[in-house]
C-alpha positions as CSV (number, residue, x, y, z in Angstrom):
1,M,-44.6,-11.6,0.2
2,S,-44.2,-11.8,-3.7
3,L,-40.7,-12.8,-3.1
4,F,-41.5,-16.0,-1.8
5,Y,-44.3,-17.4,-4.2
6,D,-45.2,-17.5,-7.7
7,V,-49.0,-17.0,-8.0
8,F,-50.1,-17.8,-11.9
9,P,-52.6,-16.2,-13.7
10,K,-52.9,-13.2,-12.0
11,I,-55.2,-11.6,-14.7
12,V,-58.1,-13.9,-15.6
13,P,-61.5,-13.4,-17.5
14,V,-64.8,-12.3,-15.9
15,N,-67.3,-15.6,-15.5
16,R,-64.8,-18.2,-16.7
17,P,-63.3,-21.0,-14.1
18,V,-59.5,-20.5,-13.8
19,D,-57.3,-22.3,-11.3
20,I,-55.3,-20.2,-9.5
21,T,-52.0,-21.4,-8.6
22,V,-49.9,-20.3,-5.6
23,R,-46.5,-21.9,-5.3
24,G,-43.8,-21.6,-2.4
25,L,-40.8,-20.9,-4.2
26,Y,-38.4,-21.3,-0.9
27,E,-38.3,-23.9,1.8
28,H,-39.3,-21.7,4.3
29,S,-42.5,-20.4,2.2
30,R,-43.6,-24.5,0.4
31,F,-46.9,-25.0,1.9
32,D,-47.4,-28.6,3.9
33,P,-49.5,-31.2,2.0
34,E,-50.5,-32.5,5.5
35,A,-52.1,-29.7,6.5
36,Q,-55.1,-27.9,6.1
37,Y,-55.1,-24.5,4.7
38,E,-58.5,-21.8,4.6
39,V,-58.6,-19.8,1.3
40,S,-60.6,-16.7,1.4
41,L,-61.5,-14.6,-2.1
42,F,-62.3,-11.0,-1.6
43,P,-63.5,-9.1,-4.2
44,A,-62.0,-5.7,-3.6
45,E,-65.1,-4.1,-5.0
46,G,-67.8,-6.3,-3.5
47,F,-70.2,-8.7,-5.1
48,L,-72.5,-7.7,-7.8
49,T,-75.8,-8.8,-5.4
50,P,-75.0,-9.2,-2.0
51,V,-76.4,-12.4,0.0
52,N,-76.7,-11.8,3.8
53,D,-73.6,-9.3,3.5
54,Q,-71.3,-11.9,2.2
55,R,-68.0,-10.6,2.1
56,A,-65.7,-13.3,0.9
57,I,-65.7,-16.9,-0.6
58,H,-64.0,-19.4,1.8
59,L,-62.4,-22.5,0.5
60,Q,-61.3,-25.4,2.5
61,L,-57.8,-26.6,0.6
62,R,-54.9,-28.9,0.7
63,A,-51.7,-28.5,-1.4
64,Q,-50.9,-30.7,-3.7
65,D,-47.3,-30.5,-5.5
66,D,-46.1,-27.8,-3.2
67,A,-48.8,-25.8,-4.7
68,L,-52.5,-24.6,-3.1
69,R,-54.7,-24.6,-6.4
70,I,-57.5,-22.3,-5.9
71,P,-60.2,-22.9,-8.0
72,V,-62.2,-19.2,-9.1
73,R,-65.0,-17.5,-11.1
74,C,-64.8,-14.1,-10.4
75,E,-68.4,-12.6,-11.7
76,N,-67.2,-9.1,-12.8
77,E,-64.5,-6.8,-13.7
78,Q,-62.4,-5.8,-10.5
79,E,-59.2,-6.9,-8.0
80,H,-59.5,-9.6,-5.8
81,V,-57.7,-10.3,-2.9
82,I,-56.5,-14.0,-1.9
83,W,-56.3,-14.7,1.6
84,I,-54.5,-18.1,2.9
85,E,-54.3,-19.1,6.2
86,R,-53.2,-22.6,7.5
87,V,-55.7,-23.9,10.0
88,S,-54.6,-26.6,13.0
89,G,-57.6,-27.0,15.2
90,E,-58.4,-23.6,16.6
91,T,-54.9,-22.0,15.8
92,R,-55.1,-19.8,12.4
93,T,-51.3,-19.0,11.0
94,P,-51.4,-16.5,8.7
95,V,-49.6,-17.5,5.0
96,G,-50.1,-14.1,2.9
97,E,-52.0,-11.9,1.0
98,F,-52.3,-12.5,-2.8
99,R,-53.8,-10.3,-5.8
100,I,-55.6,-11.1,-9.1
101,Y,-57.4,-9.2,-11.5
102,A,-60.4,-10.2,-13.4
103,L,-61.2,-8.1,-16.5
104,D,-64.2,-8.1,-19.0
105,E,-63.5,-9.8,-22.9
106,D,-62.2,-6.4,-24.2
107,L,-59.5,-5.9,-21.8
108,F,-58.6,-9.0,-21.3
109,G,-57.0,-9.6,-24.9
110,R,-54.8,-6.1,-24.9
111,Y,-51.3,-6.8,-22.9
112,P,-50.0,-3.9,-21.1
113,F,-46.6,-2.1,-23.2
114,K,-44.8,0.5,-21.8
115,G,-43.7,3.1,-24.1
116,D,-41.9,6.6,-24.2
117,F,-43.1,8.9,-27.1
118,H,-41.0,12.1,-26.3
119,I,-37.0,11.4,-26.3
120,H,-34.5,13.4,-27.4
121,S,-30.7,12.6,-28.3
122,D,-27.7,14.5,-29.0
123,R,-28.4,15.1,-32.4
124,S,-30.9,18.2,-31.2
125,D,-30.1,18.9,-27.5
126,G,-29.7,15.4,-25.5
127,R,-27.1,14.1,-24.3
128,E,-26.4,10.7,-25.8
129,S,-26.3,9.1,-29.2
130,P,-29.9,7.5,-30.4
131,G,-29.0,4.1,-30.3
132,Y,-28.0,4.8,-26.7
133,V,-31.3,6.5,-25.7
134,A,-32.9,3.4,-27.1
135,G,-30.5,1.0,-25.1
136,A,-31.4,2.9,-22.0
137,A,-35.1,3.0,-22.8
138,R,-35.1,-1.2,-22.3
139,R,-33.3,-1.0,-19.5
140,I,-35.7,1.3,-18.1
141,G,-38.6,-1.1,-19.0
142,L,-40.2,-0.1,-21.9
143,D,-41.3,-1.8,-24.7
144,F,-41.2,1.0,-27.2
145,M,-40.1,4.4,-28.0
146,A,-38.9,7.0,-30.2
147,V,-36.4,9.2,-30.4
148,T,-38.1,12.5,-31.2
149,D,-35.7,15.4,-31.9
150,H,-36.7,19.1,-32.6
151,H,-36.9,19.4,-36.3
152,R,-35.0,16.2,-37.1
153,Y,-36.6,12.8,-37.9
154,Q,-33.0,11.1,-39.2
155,P,-31.7,10.5,-35.6
156,S,-34.8,8.4,-35.1
157,L,-33.9,6.4,-38.1
158,E,-29.8,6.2,-36.7
159,A,-31.9,4.7,-33.6
160,A,-33.4,2.0,-35.0
161,Q,-30.4,1.4,-37.7
162,A,-28.1,0.6,-34.5
163,F,-29.6,-2.3,-33.8
164,A,-30.4,-3.9,-37.2
165,E,-28.3,-6.6,-37.0
166,T,-29.6,-8.2,-33.7
167,Q,-32.4,-9.5,-32.0
168,I,-34.4,-7.2,-29.7
169,D,-37.8,-7.1,-28.2
170,L,-37.8,-3.4,-28.1
171,R,-39.9,-1.5,-30.6
172,I,-38.2,1.3,-32.2
173,F,-40.2,3.5,-34.2
174,P,-39.4,6.6,-36.3
175,G,-40.2,10.0,-34.9
176,E,-39.5,13.8,-34.4
177,E,-40.4,16.8,-32.7
178,V,-42.2,18.9,-34.8
179,H,-42.4,22.8,-35.2
180,P,-44.7,24.5,-37.2
181,P,-43.4,27.9,-38.2
182,K,-44.5,31.3,-36.5
183,T,-46.5,28.8,-34.1
184,K,-45.4,28.0,-30.9
185,V,-47.3,24.6,-30.3
186,H,-45.0,21.5,-29.8
187,I,-46.3,18.4,-31.5
188,V,-44.5,15.0,-32.0
189,N,-44.6,12.9,-34.6
190,F,-44.8,9.2,-33.7
191,G,-44.3,6.4,-36.2
192,G,-44.9,8.6,-39.2
193,R,-42.7,7.3,-42.5
194,F,-41.4,11.0,-43.7
195,S,-40.4,13.9,-41.9
196,V,-42.9,16.7,-41.5
197,N,-40.3,19.3,-40.5
198,D,-39.1,18.6,-44.0
199,L,-42.2,19.8,-45.5
200,F,-42.4,23.3,-43.9
201,S,-39.8,24.4,-46.8
202,S,-42.2,23.7,-49.2
203,D,-44.2,25.8,-51.4
204,A,-47.3,23.3,-50.5
205,F,-46.9,24.1,-47.1
206,Q,-47.4,27.8,-47.2
207,R,-50.0,27.7,-49.7
208,E,-52.2,25.6,-48.3
209,V,-51.7,26.9,-44.7
210,A,-52.3,30.4,-45.9
211,E,-55.7,28.9,-47.7
212,L,-56.9,26.8,-44.7
213,A,-56.7,30.5,-42.4
214,D,-58.3,32.5,-44.5
215,S,-60.9,30.0,-44.4
216,L,-61.2,30.1,-40.6
217,V,-63.4,33.2,-40.2
218,D,-65.1,31.8,-36.7
219,I,-61.7,31.9,-35.3
220,P,-60.3,35.1,-34.2
221,Q,-57.5,36.7,-36.5
222,P,-54.0,36.5,-34.2
223,Y,-54.6,32.7,-34.0
224,R,-55.8,31.8,-37.7
225,Y,-52.3,31.0,-39.0
226,Q,-51.4,29.4,-35.9
227,Y,-54.2,26.9,-35.8
228,A,-53.9,26.1,-39.5
229,A,-49.9,25.2,-39.1
230,C,-51.1,22.6,-36.5
231,V,-53.9,21.5,-38.2
232,W,-52.1,20.9,-41.7
233,S,-49.1,19.5,-39.4
234,F,-51.1,16.6,-38.1
235,E,-52.9,16.0,-41.2
236,Q,-49.1,15.1,-42.8
237,I,-48.4,13.1,-39.6
238,R,-51.7,11.0,-40.2
239,A,-50.9,10.8,-43.8
240,G,-47.6,9.0,-43.6
241,G,-49.1,6.6,-40.8
242,G,-48.0,8.2,-37.7
243,L,-49.6,9.6,-34.5
244,G,-49.5,13.0,-34.0
245,I,-49.4,14.3,-30.5
246,F,-50.1,17.6,-29.0
247,C,-47.5,18.3,-26.2
248,H,-47.0,20.4,-23.0
249,P,-49.7,23.1,-23.3
250,Y,-49.1,24.4,-19.7
251,W,-45.1,24.5,-19.8
252,F,-44.1,27.8,-18.0
253,T,-41.3,30.0,-19.8
254,G,-40.4,33.1,-20.8
255,H,-42.5,34.4,-18.0
256,R,-45.8,32.8,-19.2
257,Y,-47.3,29.3,-20.1
258,D,-45.8,28.6,-24.1
259,L,-49.1,28.7,-25.4
260,P,-51.9,31.3,-25.3
261,E,-54.9,30.1,-23.2
262,A,-57.3,31.0,-26.2
263,L,-55.2,28.6,-28.8
264,T,-55.2,26.0,-26.1
265,T,-59.2,26.4,-25.9
266,L,-59.2,26.2,-29.5
267,L,-57.5,22.9,-30.0
268,F,-59.4,21.1,-27.3
269,E,-62.8,22.7,-28.9
270,R,-61.7,21.3,-32.2
271,Q,-59.1,18.4,-31.3
272,P,-57.2,18.1,-34.9
273,F,-54.6,16.1,-32.6
274,D,-54.4,12.2,-32.4
275,A,-53.8,12.4,-28.6
276,Y,-52.8,14.9,-25.9
277,E,-49.6,14.4,-23.9
278,V,-51.7,14.8,-20.6
279,I,-48.4,14.0,-18.3
280,G,-45.1,15.5,-19.5
281,G,-41.4,15.7,-19.0
282,F,-41.6,18.5,-16.3
283,H,-38.5,18.7,-13.3
284,R,-39.6,18.5,-10.3
285,H,-40.3,22.5,-9.6
286,Q,-42.4,22.4,-12.8
287,V,-44.9,19.9,-11.3
288,E,-47.6,22.4,-11.5
289,S,-47.7,22.4,-15.3
290,N,-48.1,18.4,-15.3
291,I,-51.4,19.7,-12.6
292,L,-53.0,22.0,-14.9
293,Q,-52.2,19.3,-18.0
294,V,-54.5,16.6,-16.1
295,A,-57.1,19.0,-14.5
296,R,-57.4,20.2,-18.4
297,Y,-57.9,16.8,-19.3
298,Y,-60.6,16.0,-16.8
299,E,-62.5,18.7,-17.6
300,E,-62.4,18.5,-21.1
301,R,-63.9,14.8,-20.5
302,V,-66.8,16.0,-18.0
303,R,-67.2,18.4,-21.2
304,G,-68.0,15.1,-22.7
305,R,-65.1,14.9,-25.3
306,E,-62.9,11.8,-25.8
307,I,-59.2,12.3,-25.8
308,P,-56.7,9.9,-26.1
309,I,-53.3,10.6,-23.8
310,V,-50.3,9.4,-23.7
311,G,-47.5,9.9,-20.8
312,A,-43.8,11.1,-22.2
313,S,-40.5,11.7,-20.3
314,D,-39.3,14.6,-22.7
315,A,-35.9,13.5,-21.7
316,H,-32.9,15.1,-22.7
317,G,-30.2,12.9,-21.4
318,C,-30.6,9.4,-19.8
319,E,-27.8,9.4,-17.3
320,R,-28.7,12.9,-15.5
321,G,-30.7,11.5,-13.2
322,E,-33.9,14.0,-14.1
323,L,-37.0,13.0,-16.1
324,F,-35.9,9.8,-17.9
325,G,-38.5,7.1,-16.4
326,W,-40.1,9.5,-14.8
327,Y,-43.1,9.9,-17.1
328,Y,-44.4,7.1,-19.4
329,S,-47.2,5.6,-21.0
330,I,-49.2,2.1,-20.6
331,V,-51.1,1.1,-23.9
332,F,-53.3,-1.6,-24.0
333,S,-52.7,-3.3,-26.7
334,P,-52.9,-7.0,-28.2
335,S,-49.1,-6.1,-29.7
336,T,-46.4,-3.5,-30.1
337,D,-47.3,-2.9,-33.9
338,L,-47.7,0.6,-34.8
339,S,-51.0,0.3,-36.0
340,D,-52.0,-1.4,-32.9
341,L,-50.2,0.8,-30.9
342,I,-52.1,3.7,-32.4
343,A,-55.8,2.3,-33.0
344,N,-56.0,1.4,-29.0
345,I,-54.6,5.0,-28.1
346,K,-57.1,6.0,-30.5
347,G,-59.5,3.9,-29.0
348,L,-59.1,5.3,-25.6
349,Y,-57.1,2.4,-24.3
350,S,-53.7,4.0,-22.7
351,V,-53.3,5.4,-19.5
352,A,-49.9,8.4,-19.0
353,V,-48.2,7.6,-15.3
354,E,-46.2,9.5,-13.6
355,A,-43.3,7.8,-11.6
356,L,-41.3,10.3,-10.0
357,P,-38.3,9.2,-7.5
358,G,-39.4,7.9,-4.3
359,S,-42.6,8.6,-5.0
360,H,-45.7,5.6,-5.9
361,P,-46.3,5.1,-9.8
362,R,-49.6,7.3,-10.5
363,A,-51.5,6.4,-13.4
364,C,-54.2,9.1,-15.2
365,G,-57.1,8.6,-17.3
366,P,-60.1,6.8,-17.5
367,F,-61.3,5.3,-13.8
368,R,-61.8,2.0,-15.5
369,L,-57.9,1.6,-16.9
370,V,-56.4,3.7,-13.9
371,K,-57.6,1.1,-11.2
372,Y,-56.2,-1.4,-13.6
373,A,-53.0,0.1,-14.3
374,Q,-52.0,0.4,-10.1
375,F,-52.7,-3.1,-10.3
376,L,-50.2,-3.9,-12.7
377,L,-47.5,-1.7,-11.7
378,R,-47.7,-3.2,-8.5
379,E,-48.3,-6.6,-9.2
380,V,-46.9,-7.5,-12.8
381,L,-45.0,-4.7,-14.1
382,P,-41.9,-4.5,-11.3
383,K,-41.0,-8.3,-12.9
384,H,-41.3,-7.0,-16.5
385,D,-39.1,-4.3,-15.7
386,E,-36.3,-6.8,-14.2
387,L,-36.3,-8.6,-18.1
388,C,-36.4,-5.6,-20.0
389,A,-33.4,-4.3,-18.0
390,E,-31.5,-7.2,-18.5
391,E,-32.5,-6.9,-22.3
392,G,-31.3,-2.6,-21.9
393,R,-28.3,-3.5,-20.5
394,L,-27.1,-5.9,-23.3
395,M,-28.2,-3.7,-25.8
396,L,-25.5,-0.8,-24.4
397,R,-23.0,-3.5,-24.1
398,Y,-23.3,-4.4,-27.5
399,L,-23.2,-0.7,-28.8
400,A,-19.7,-0.6,-26.9
401,G,-18.7,-3.1,-28.9
402,Q,-19.2,-6.6,-27.0
403,K,-19.9,-9.2,-29.6
404,E,-20.9,-11.5,-27.3
405,A,-23.8,-9.4,-26.2
406,A,-25.4,-10.2,-29.8
407,E,-25.6,-13.6,-29.0
408,Q,-27.3,-13.0,-24.9
409,L,-29.9,-10.5,-26.7
410,A,-30.6,-13.3,-28.7
411,D,-31.2,-15.6,-25.5
412,C,-33.2,-12.9,-24.1
413,K,-35.8,-12.4,-26.9
414,G,-39.0,-13.5,-26.0
415,R,-38.8,-13.2,-22.3
416,V,-41.6,-10.5,-21.9
417,R,-44.3,-12.3,-24.1
418,D,-43.6,-15.9,-22.1
419,Y,-44.1,-13.8,-18.8
420,Y,-47.1,-12.3,-19.9
421,K,-48.3,-15.9,-21.1
422,H,-47.4,-17.0,-17.3
423,V,-49.7,-14.4,-15.3
424,W,-52.7,-14.4,-18.2
425,A,-55.0,-17.5,-17.6
426,Q,-54.8,-19.3,-21.2
427,V,-58.4,-19.9,-21.5
């Protein structure tokens, strides 16, 4: 139905009067100005205070300028269904069902930005160059990303440099996958101003980690050094203005989980990390690892722990048909500035998404955000992804030496911003 109609705004604030416009785009879907239409507004979760078992608000409307303008005032945060019928005497002809979402003030001021915090290029064990990875990331609908190669920070800078002379909306941040020596823990440094891997050869690392390990007398001896090395790494990431992400603890490799459960438990109990990669880049035969990571997240939440989360593909190739685009994050943030993204992830305004081919995308995170994210994945983000895809294709053409692509990229700039202005009520 959304193919034939433009519905705007789709995101409205709670308890404020807003007019929703439903406009037919084609001859067969345009409204007849002489006809009578009945519009019913169904709150998906019901009314706060039901009166006489009221299930919907009903309005009698006529079209103006080929559109219906529907006055609404949503009393609480939830999805709403707009059901439209053409009425002629006793005959009712369905026109269609349309969806909107009402948000409380805090969430209404944040936009959904899609990103991947964990991708590899051919500078470590990926398949494509850093610039190609960035262009491909935009092509699949990402608003921000970082190349995070093993032990290497420089490739992430190469990705940004590849488009330094162009105008693009994709935010390309520095990053790396950090491997503290003598530990099995994988850490992502997202957005940090310097490489943490490069610091492991320093005397300061050896001395400070040893001192910290010696002080951890309440931790079993076998895990003191590993935990201390992780704490030191996360502290360095924060010192560089980055986000430190604890990655894939339930990766099954070498006949066992990559991390001993005692160390995983210690990391959750003390939480030295900034965010947890709750959904990571596992192949179909490895999905049990994501199941366990999600279950562990919810168990820790039941214990009262506030755990910021991200989803990431950990893709090692953009064109191999696996992982890339299967897992990502939605961060609800005023902008894609690094400081905003980090603040809102730490503030628990993010969800992780699993979008396996052939399956409906599934969000993981706080219940309130998951409900909203599922609406966005269905009603808003498909159009967002189309706009991103065009820019991504042009970015790859630019890398291939097609000079005219730079001018076309400039023409694309701001399209997602303008789309969100169309979708969000302007109040």
